[in-house]
N, C-alpha and C positions, 0 to 999 in steps of 0.2 A: 499447600506449601506452609511451613512454619518459619519463624523468624531465622532459624539457623540453617535452613535448607540452602543447598549449594545451587543457585540459579545462574544459568548461562544465557546471556542475551547475544545472539549472533546478529551483527549489524547494529551495534549499539550506537554508531555515529550517524546513522541514516534517519530519516524522517520518522520511520515507524519505531525502529530500535530505541531512538532517543526518547520518544514518548513513553515507551514501555519502561525505560530506565527511570524516568522521572516519577512514573506511577509507582513502581515497587519501591523506590527509594523513600517516597513519601509514606508507604505502608511500613517501613521500618525493617525491611530485610537485610540481614547483616552480611551475607556472603553472595554477593553479585559478581559473576565472572564475566569479563570482557577482554577482547583482544581486537586491536586494530588491524587493518588489512596488511599493514607492514609486519605485524607481529605473527599473523597466522593467515595464510592463504587458504581459504576454504575450497579452492578448486584443486588443492594438492591433497590426495587422499591419504597419503603416509603422515603428513603433517597433522591432519584432522585427527587421525586415529592417535597419534601420539598425544596430542592435546587432551582428547577425552580420556585417555589411560591415565595421564598425569593429574587432571583436574577432577575428574569423576563427578560432573554435574549430575544433579537429581532431576533437575527441571530445566528444559530448554524452550526458549522462545526463538523460533527460526524466523527472523525478520531480514536476514541478510539476502539480498537479491540485486541483479542488475535491472534498473528500471528506467523508464523515460516515456516521453510522449510520442505522438505520431511520427514526428521527424525522426527522432533517434530510432524507433522500432523499424521504420521503413527503410533507413539508411544501413543499419547495422543488424539485420536479423540473425546471421550467424553467431554473432557476439552474444546476442540476448538468449538463444536457445542453448548454446554451448556452456556458458558461464552459469546459467541458472540450473541446468540439468546436473552439472558437476558439484555445485554448492549443495543443492538438495541431497543429492545421492550421497555425497561424503557425510554430510551431518546426520542424515537419518540412519544410515547404516552404522556410523560410529556410535550414535545414541542408543540404538539397539544392543549393539554388541557390548557397550560398556556398563549397561544396566540402568540406563536413564528411566526414572519412574513415570515421566510424562513429557511428551514433546507437543508444542503447538506450532503448526505450519500456517503460515501466511500466504494465501493465494491471492487472487484478484478476480474481480467481476468480468474480466476479459475472457475468462474461461468458457462463457456461455455463447451460445449461438448469436451471430450478428442479428438475426431477425427473430430472436426468441420472444414469445408472448410476454407482455408487460402487466404487472411487475414479474420480474423473474424469479421463479421458484428454483430450489436447489435441484429438483429432480428434472430440470430442463437440460442439465449437463449432457453433452454429446448427442443431442437430439437434431443438430442442424450445423450448417457451415459456419466457421469463425469469421470475424472481421479480418480481411486480408492484411490491413496495415500493422496488425500486432499478432498475427498468427503464431510466429515463432516463439513469442514470450508466452502466449496463451498455452501453447502446446507443452512448453516446459512446466508451467504451473499445473496443468492437468496431469502431467507425469508425476509431479511431486504429490498431489492429494491421492493419486492412485497408489503411489508408493507407500504412503502412509496406511491407506486401506488395506494393502496386501500384507504389510508388516503386522498389522492387527490381525488379520484373517489367519495368517500362517503362523505367527509366533506370539500372539497375544500381546503385542507392543502397544502401549497406550499412547496412541497419537491422535490428535484432534486437528482438523483443518478449518480455518476460517476464511471466508471469502469476502473481503472489504469492498465497498463501492469506491469511487474516486476519493482519495485522501488529499488533505492540505493541512498547513499549520506551521508552527515555528520550526525552523530547521528544514524547511522544503528546499528543493532545488529550483533556483531562480535563473538557470543558464537557458537562453532562448533557444539553444541548438538541441537541448535534450530535456527541457522541462515539460510537465504537464500543463494543461490549459489555464488553470487558476494562477499558479505562481507567474506564468508567462504573462497573463494579463496585468497582474499587479506590477510587474517590472515595466511593461510596456507603457502603462498609464502614467506611472510614476516619473519614468524618464521623459515622456512626452509633457508632462506638467512642468518639469524642470526646464526643458528646452524651449517650451512655448510652441510646440509642434501642433499645426492646425488639425492634423488627422491622426488617427491610430488605426492601423490594419489589422484585422482579426482573420485568422484563417477560416475558410468555408463560408456557408451561407447564413450561419448563426441559428439555424433552425434545430439542429440536433439537440436532444435533452439529455442532461446529466444530472445525476445525484452526488452531492459531496458531503463527506463526513470528516469532521475535525478529527485529527490524529490523536488528540487527548482523549476523545470519546472512544476511538478504537483501542487505546492503551487500556482505558478503564474496562472495555469488554473483553480484552484478551486476559487480564488479571482475573476478571470474573469467571470466564470460562476455564482458566487453568485450575480454579478452586471448585467449580460447581459442575462441571460437565465431563463426563467420560464416555460419552456416546460415540458411535461410529459414523454418524451422519455428519457431513459437512453442514457449516452454518454460514448463512449470509450476514453480513453486518452492513446497515446503512441507516438512514433516517427516515425513510418512507415518503420522501418528497423529492421532486426533481425541478430544474429550471432549464429553459433554453440556453444555449451559448450566448445568443443575443442578449437575454435578460441578465445573464451573468455578467457581460461585458459592461452593460449599463450599470450595474450595481457596483462593480469594481471601480468604474470611473467616478461614480458619485462619492464612494468612500475615499478614493485617493484625492479628489478635488480637481479632476481634469474636466474641462469644459469644452474641448473641441469635439470633432466629428468622428464617429466610429465608422470605418469603411470595412466591408466584408469582401475578402478575396475569394470569389466563387471558384477560381481555378485550383484552388487548394482543396484536399480531401476533408470531407465531414466525419469519416469514421462512422461507427454505428449510429443508426438514426435515434435510438433512444436506448438508455440503460437505467432502468429502475429495479432495484433488488426488493423481493419480497423477504422481509426479515422477521415474518412472523414466528418461525421456529425459535429464534433467538429471543424474541420478545416474550415467548411463552415460558422461558426460563426465569423471567424476572428482571432482565436487563433493559435499560432505556437510555437513549442518547440525551445529552444535556445542553450541547452548545448549538445555538441557531446559526444559520449560515451568515447572516450579517454580522452577528457579533464575532464569529470566528474569522471572517475576513478582516475585520476592524483589527483584531488582536494580531492576526497574521501580518498585515501591512505595518503595524507599528514594530513588530519584531524585524521585518525585513528592513525598514528605515534605520533601526538601531544596530542591526548585526549584518544584514546581508547586502544593502545597497552598495557599500563601498567596495565589496569584494565581487560583485557580479560582473 
């Protein structure tokens, strides 16, 4: 990409898209194209085709997606598979048809088998059963990266697929009905501190282990890959370390300043026992994460108090 490149960020108001916007704006790119959901419905094929025909973006960051935590995925699986399949199919097809020079597709670590060996290598894809609680979303993402591969193979389309681990950061979703675990914990402990609640309940046993990547690190990697990598292999993005949900809850409570008791509701699902990505393929290209988990949670909590707490 050069300064005058026409760059479309799909999903620029979301957690990932917003971080990519901040990153490329700091780099000085002059023609960044965005549309809100009201301005462009990415599930509408005709509208997407017309948008690409009119705007002619050269580079596309496909960060638009319907996302959510265990509760949302378990409750609305049809919505998750339908909307994500439509968004991906429409954008990838329109990008190819309109002559986009390169597209970056954002997947998810949930594409890998529930009981995959740890850390998870890219080649473990489709070697086992998926985690049932987010199977519909995972299958949609698998379809997306497979579509990118197929368009590369059949048409020579320059598409790259990145598989991030669990993401968090400013702009996250803190709605307890649909959020992922880390923003949900931040909100729960913040509200418990304000109300003086003696306990905070956390879903599951607290034993599953998760890896967390700050979204600004992901955005940095996405810009890096858009410039440096044209290969056909998918790339994992993570930090190379994980923590148990119990350890994470204790860390969030400490950062928020909550001093009550943490209670685990073992009647609720744990999800995948462990999910740590092997990111050696990406590291070999020269990229490194920069934001430590504690520092990232501190900054995310500050953002939440300043921006999100009143709207949650």
